[in-house]
Steps between C-alpha positions, in 0.01 A plus 500: 500500500632845412569756778266794496586850606309677773347725231370196302363343816333827601341527140368144527368582844318798370353300204385232740314751723342658186393169364346399835304824503389449138383151587309619803340790294401242230348276753292772653384615150405145396311456828314837452410417143363155593290633793355782310455286179646794308737299289462247213668168497762604241606795723524283804705237325745770383539644848547155651758415239691822574475424869654154441784643298582743779489208745743312281743803513463536866604138543804550268607812700451312831714212371781748401487703823427221744682192361455164675815413679552129551704459823 
């Protein structure tokens, strides 16, 4: 694994925080649209797909920043 500078780690940490917030915001938006029945099926599918892509990126960032260390 390549060594990362503090600046690179800080950038990834900031991206992780941003993605977590985006994921939370999308979750709230999806929930609101479902409860108010204001969205069509296609719109909900797009939002859920975007939410899943963000979750995948969160997982990637967590793996980089918090690697599993086998002792």
